[in-house]
Wavefront OBJ file of the C-alpha trace (Angstrom):
o trace
v 58.605 -15.609 -32.794
v 56.507 -17.576 -30.355
v 55.883 -14.450 -28.225
v 54.763 -12.415 -31.250
v 52.321 -15.062 -32.408
v 50.808 -15.300 -28.923
v 50.510 -11.503 -28.650
v 48.740 -11.357 -32.039
v 46.291 -14.067 -31.008
v 45.656 -12.359 -27.665
v 45.050 -9.029 -29.366
v 42.657 -10.612 -31.880
v 40.845 -12.426 -29.099
v 40.444 -9.212 -27.086
v 39.247 -7.336 -30.171
v 36.723 -10.075 -30.970
v 35.402 -10.000 -27.425
v 34.989 -6.209 -27.590
v 33.080 -6.448 -30.893
v 30.858 -9.227 -29.535
v 30.093 -7.190 -26.399
v 29.264 -4.114 -28.496
v 26.954 -6.138 -30.747
v 25.231 -7.712 -27.755
v 24.563 -4.302 -26.243
v 23.436 -2.865 -29.597
v 20.891 -5.591 -30.375
v 19.708 -6.423 -26.873
v 16.038 -5.493 -26.514
v 15.189 -2.793 -24.041
v 12.059 -2.757 -21.983
v 9.999 0.401 -22.382
v 6.864 1.214 -20.497
v 4.027 1.321 -22.981
v 2.125 4.562 -23.178
v -1.479 4.035 -22.158
v -4.164 4.368 -24.800
v -7.794 5.401 -24.622
v -10.520 4.409 -27.041
v -13.844 5.881 -28.083
v -16.504 3.889 -29.920
v -19.740 5.466 -31.082
v -22.835 4.709 -33.086
v -23.837 6.953 -35.962
v -24.853 10.378 -34.610
v -23.534 9.473 -31.148
v -26.704 7.928 -29.797
v -24.546 5.367 -27.943
v -20.923 5.892 -26.937
v -18.394 3.738 -25.109
v -14.972 4.741 -23.803
v -11.943 3.066 -22.292
v -8.731 4.413 -20.758
v -5.399 3.080 -19.516
v -5.279 0.301 -22.086
v -1.894 -1.223 -23.058
v -2.455 -1.160 -26.844
v -4.563 0.629 -29.443
v -6.473 -2.586 -30.190
v -7.223 -3.127 -26.501
v -8.478 0.461 -26.210
v -10.838 0.071 -29.199
v -12.105 -3.361 -28.121
v -12.826 -2.143 -24.587
v -14.590 0.982 -25.908
v -16.740 -1.127 -28.250
v -17.603 -3.447 -25.381
v -18.535 -0.473 -23.178
v -20.673 0.989 -25.970
v -22.632 -2.259 -25.937
v -24.201 -1.789 -29.359
v -23.346 -3.582 -32.626
v -23.466 -0.222 -34.390
v -20.488 1.200 -32.458
v -18.306 1.302 -35.556
v -16.969 4.849 -35.327
v -13.745 4.303 -33.367
v -10.998 6.636 -32.273
v -7.748 6.200 -30.309
v -6.001 8.619 -27.982
v -2.377 8.049 -26.995
v -0.954 9.282 -23.695
v -0.341 11.979 -22.602
v -3.184 13.404 -24.691
v -6.910 13.810 -24.186
v -9.642 13.759 -26.791
v -13.253 14.589 -27.400
v -15.925 13.443 -29.807
v -18.767 15.683 -30.859
v -21.646 14.985 -33.233
v -23.369 17.626 -35.324
v -26.562 18.958 -33.757
v -28.126 19.118 -37.220
v -28.293 15.306 -37.350
v -26.424 15.163 -40.667
v -23.919 12.602 -39.378
v -20.997 15.026 -39.269
v -18.644 14.506 -36.356
v -15.588 16.170 -34.875
v -12.900 14.217 -33.055
v -10.108 16.293 -31.613
v -7.013 15.499 -29.560
v -5.534 18.123 -27.227
v -3.144 18.206 -24.270
v -5.947 18.592 -21.713
v -9.499 17.356 -21.384
v -10.861 20.897 -21.067
v -9.091 21.995 -24.250
v -10.420 18.943 -26.110
v -13.962 19.687 -24.967
v -13.702 23.373 -25.909
v -12.486 22.425 -29.383
v -15.947 21.108 -30.300
v -17.325 24.570 -30.916
v -20.842 25.488 -31.912
v -22.998 23.101 -33.853
v -21.569 20.012 -32.162
v -22.885 18.166 -29.139
v -20.205 16.653 -26.921
v -20.600 12.852 -26.926
v -17.429 11.843 -25.058
v -14.230 13.279 -23.659
v -11.407 11.538 -21.840
v -7.673 11.306 -21.421
v -5.574 8.302 -22.382
v -4.363 7.813 -18.833
v -7.810 8.050 -17.323
l 1 2 3 4 5 6 7 8 9 10 11 12 13 14 15 16 17 18 19 20 21 22 23 24 25 26 27 28 29 30 31 32 33 34 35 36 37 38 39 40 41 42 43 44 45 46 47 48 49 50 51 52 53 54 55 56 57 58 59 60 61 62 63 64 65 66 67 68 69 70 71 72 73 74 75 76 77 78 79 80 81 82 83 84 85 86 87 88 89 90 91 92 93 94 95 96 97 98 99 100 101 102 103 104 105 106 107 108 109 110 111 112 113 114 115 116 117 118 119 120 121 122 123 124 125 126 127
């Protein structure tokens, strides 16, 4: 009887340890490298534009782009996440229409502007 009780306790203890290990592995945080972000900030009609690349967060990308634009009117903001590239074009008619496009390459993003839009900025998230 004593041997059976000990074996039951040992088995329960081993099972508890296995469950605890599995839970620890399941809820342990993993470190992931953050994808870099790029930001574009522009004034109305693209008269002033600021950009930033290789930023750790979307907010950092926008804040750096606004700072680089260096104008209080830089309120048109856009974010690009790695591995993508993006471009901003403003209508040549001066009507305030803009086109922001994200593509896999900088050249493709620039070409996406088409006729009627003047390229104001193009960059890739990773620089």
